N, C-alpha and C positions, 0 to 999 in steps of 0.2 A: 565200786567194789575194789578194795585194796588188795594188791598182791602180797604174798608172804615173802619173807627174806630168802627162803629157799628157792622160790620160783625166780626171783631176781638173779640169784647166783647162777642158776641153770641157764638163764638167758644170756648172761655174760659169757659163760663157758662155751655155749653154742656159737656165739659170735667170734670168739677166739679161734675155735675149730675151723670155722668157715674161712677166716683170714689165713690160717696155716695152709689150708688146702689150696687156696688161690696162689699162694707164694710157691708151693711145690709144683703146681702145674706150670707156672711161668718159668721156673728154673729148668724143667724138663724140655720145654719148647725151645729155650735158648740153646741147650746142649745139642738138640737134634739139628738145629740150624747150623751150628758150628761144624758138626760132623759132615753135613752135606757139602759145605764149602770146602772142606779138606778133600773129600772124594773127587770133586770136580777139578781141583787144582792138580792132583796126582794124575788123573787121566789126561789132562792137557799137556803135562810135561813128558809123558811116555811116548808121544808121537815124535820119532826121530826123523831127520831129513834123509832122502835116498842117497846112495853112494855115487861116485863119479862114473861116467860112461865114456869109453874109448871108441873112435870111429876111424877106419882106414879106407882111402879112396884109391882105386886102381884104374888106369886108362890104357886102351890099346894104342900101339904106334901107328903112324900114318904110312911108313915105308913098307912095300910088299915083300922086299927081299930080307927084311929084318927077321931075325930068328925070333920066333914067338917065345916069349919068356916062359920060363919054367914056372909051373904052378908052385906058389909058395904055400907052405903049410899054414892052414888057418890057425890063428892064435886061439888058444882055449880061453874062454871067458873066465875071468877071475871071479872066484866066489866072493860074494859080498860079505863083508864082515858082519858078524852078528851084532846086533845092538847090545851094548853093555847096559845092564840094568842100572838105572839111575838110583842114586842113594835116596832113600825115603827121608824127607825132612822129619825131624822129631815132632811128634804130635804134642800140641799143648795140653798140658794137664789142667783140667778145670778144677780149681779148688772147690771143695764143698762149700755151700752157702753157710755163712755164719749163722749160728743159731739166733733165732729171734729173741730180742730182749724180752724179758718177762714184762708183761703189761701190768701196770700198777692196778691194784685192786681198787675198784670204785665203790664208794659207799652207796649202798642201796637207797638210802634216803636222799642223798645228793642226786643220784641218777633219777630218782622219782621226781624230785623237784625240777631237775632239768627237763625231763620229759613233759612234766606238767606245764612248765614255762613255755617250752616249744609248742605244745598243743595250744596254749593260750595265744601265743603269737600267731600261729596258723589261723586260729579262730578269729583273732583280731584282723588279720589280713583278709580273711574271707568276708568278715563283716564290712571292712572298709571297701572291698571290691563291690560287695552287694550295694552298699550305700552309694558308691560312685556310679554304679550301673543304674540305681534307682534315680539318682540326681540327673544323670544323662538322659534317662527316659523322660523325667519330668521336664527337663529343659527342652527336649525335642518336642514333647507335647505342647509346652508353652509356646515354642517357636511356631509350631504348626497352627495353634489356635490364634496366635498373633497374625500370622500370614492370612488365615481365613478372615479374621476381623478386618484387617487392612483391605483385603480384596472386597469384602462386603461393603466397607466404608467407601472405597473407591467406586464400586458399582453404583452405590446409592448417590454419591456425588455426581457421577457421570449422568445418571438418570435425571437427577434434579437439574443439572446444567442443561441437559437436552430438553426437558420440559420447559425450563425458563426461556431457553432459546426459541422453542416453538411459540411460547406465549409472546415473546418480544417480536418475533417475525410476524405473528398474527396481528399484534398491535400496530407494528410498523406498516403492514399491508393495509390495515383499516385506516390508519392515519393518511397514508398515501392516497387511498381511494377517496377519503373524505376531502383531502386537499384537491385531488383531481376533480371531484364533483363540484367543490366550491369554485375552483378555477373555471370550470365549464359554465357554472351558473353565473359567475361574475362576467365571464366573457359574453354569455348570452344577454345578460342585463345591459352590459356596456354596448353591445351591438344594437339592442333594442333602443337604449337611450340615444345612441348615435343616430339611429334611424329617425326616432322621434324629433331629435334636435335638428336633423337635416330637413325633416318635414316642416318643423316650425320655421327654420331659416328660409326654406323655400317659400313657405306661406308668407313670412315677413317680407321677403324679397318681392314676391308677387304683389303683396299689398302695397309695399313701398313703390314698386314700379307702377301699379295701377294709380296710386295717389299722385306720384310724380307725373304720370301721363295726364291724369285728370287736371292737376294743377297747371301743367304746361299748356293743356288745351284751354283752361280758363284764362291763364295769363295771355295766351296768344289771342283769344277772343277779346280780352279786355284791351290789349295793345292795339288790336285792329280797330276797336271802337274808339280808342283814344286818337288814333290817327285821323279819324273822321269827325271827332267831336271836340277837340281841344281848341278853345279860343279862336273864333272866327277872324276874318281879316278886316272887318268893318270897324271904323273908329267911332268914338262917342262925340256927338255934335256939340253938346254943351260942356265938354270936358276942357280942362286947362292944358297947358303945355306939358305939365307933369303927368298928365293922365291920358294922353292921346295915343299911347301905344296900345297895340292889340296883339294878343297871342296868335301866332300863325298856326293853322291846323288844316285839316282836310275838310271841314264842314262848318256849318253855322247853326247846328241844332242846339237846342237849349238843354241837352242832357248833362252827362258827367263832365264833358269838356267845358260847359258853361260854368259849372261849379268850380272847376280848377282855375278857369280864367278869372273868375270873380275873386278867388283866393290869392292868386299870384299877382295880378295886375296892380293892386294898391301898393305893393312893396317895391315895384320897379320905378325908380325915380331917375329919369334921364332926360335932359333937355335935347330933344331931337332937333336937328337942323331941318330947314325946309327940304322937302323931298325933291331930288333932282332926277328922278327916273327909276333908280334902283331901290330895292327894299331889303336892307341887311337883315339876316336871320341868324339867331344864336340857337344851337341845338344842344340840349342837356339830357343826361340820363340820371334820373333821380332814384335813389335807393330808399325804400320805405320800410319801417318796422311794422309789426303786426297791428300796432295801435295807430298807424298812419303817420307817425312822426318821421321827419326827414333825417336820415342818417348820413347821406352823402349826395352831393349834386356835382356831377362830373361833366365838363364841357366836352362834347363829342364833335362839334363842328362850330368853329368861330365865325362870327359875323364879319370879321375883319376890323372891328372897332373894339379894342379891349375895354374901353370904358362902358360900352353898351353891354358887352358880355358880363362884366362884373355887376352892372345894375340888374340884369336879369337873374344872375345867381343869387343876389341878395333878396330879390322878390320871391324866388323859390324857397329859400331858407326861411323867409318870414312867414310863409304859408305853413303853419305848424299848429295842429296837425292838418294833413290834407283832408279834403272832403271824403266821406265814406261812400263807397259805391252803393248804388241802390240794390245791386245783386251780388252776392258773394263777398268774400273778405277782401282786405287790402291786397293789391298786387305787390310783389317784392320789388319791382322796379317799373318806372314809367319814363318813356322818352317824350320830352317836351320841346317843341320848336316855337320860339318867340320871335315875331317879326317887329321891326322898328316902326313901320307905318301900317 
């Protein structure tokens, strides 16, 4: 609703009246303050300082014969001069305030445009403030929502990490338990295998010891029989000089010793001199293979005649293979004593 030009003029007149009243009140207050300052200054200057004071001192003499002094008439106090009135300073004359210059008349249309523009500016400011407040509220809400989302995301990540850690720990514990069980099983199997191996080794050792003992017993029995059965001491009546030697032994039975004597004697070729009482004897240890072949013939006791010892060794090596015993396998070694006569 638009105002009429008359209403606009009345509003401008009222504003001018209010301004004149304010100026008048301010002028009155200034004059009152000046008057109070003058009164205080006059009262301060009217206080005059007091007049001079005279004092006389009288003392009695110390001599008793002295004539007492006559009393002097007391001086009359001088009347104090009356204070002269101070001349009053001339009071400043406050000039009347100059008349206010007449305000230029404002065109109602221009005033209306200015008021409208001012209102629009105020409205724009209010709208800008409202928009800024709305934006700040939106930013705050977005920040709060972002904080909530980040907190939720962090909580979810922590929960997932905790669950994964629990799974990893469980898997690790299961793997450790499986490894421990496997190690225990391997250890038990190794201990069992070691026990079985030890048993087998003990059984093998026992069997080897039994076989060695049996073989040693058999060799000893065979050697004992050889000592009593190898090559008797009797010569051959129809033999020649090359075949008149006989293997020395402990017996004259026709057992295994006769077989060995029959095998060795043809290979011993030695022209024996006529017997002069002693009967030289060559002692050999013969090593035999499992098939009875001679592997080595070692002289253990010489007859004192190297040619005879060599002839006996040749005869032993010529007996190849040795006769097989009637009982048991070939012995590993045989001690043979061969006499010249």
